[in-house]
C-alpha positions, 0 to 999 in steps of 0.5 A: 500499499502506498501513500498518496504522497510517497514516491517511488524512484526508478533508480538506486545508485549504481556502483559507478555513481553512488552518489544521487541528488534531489532536484526541487523545482519551484515554478508556476502552476501552468508549467507543472505538466511540461515538467512532468512530462519531461521527468517521465520522458527520463523515466523518472517519478516526482512529488508535486507540492502546493507552496506559497512565495512572497516576493516581487510579484503580487497576484490579482484575485477577484472578490466573491461579489465580483466588483473589484480585485485585491492584491495578496501578499503571496504567490502560488507556486508549485514545487516538483521534486524528484531524485536522480543519479548525480551523473543525470543532473545536467540532462534532466535539467537540460530536458526541463529547460526545453520543456518550459520554452522560454522564460518561466521564471522556474528555479532548481534546487539541487541537494545531495542525498545520503541515501535512499532506504525503501521500507 
């Protein structure tokens, strides 16, 4: 039985590359489908999180009566996380860039993974 937020990673560290990296992509909700498609073509699974960011951009939302708009102090973003072999990081990031096309404002955070333990 798997939980709805549980990810099954498709690769284990190989003998040639014992290190793995976690890629966390922070992007606008409309760009999620392109990132997921590029990860699937690489044979990778991902977990998607809803996040709120406070920054330069403001998001305009209609009020319940439709009489005006108000600016929220945060913007809605998605975080797509996956784990890849360290040797494949550049290739996976390149595929994600191609899937997004032009300027998207997406950010990729790469962190080391010490170990993956399956329970």
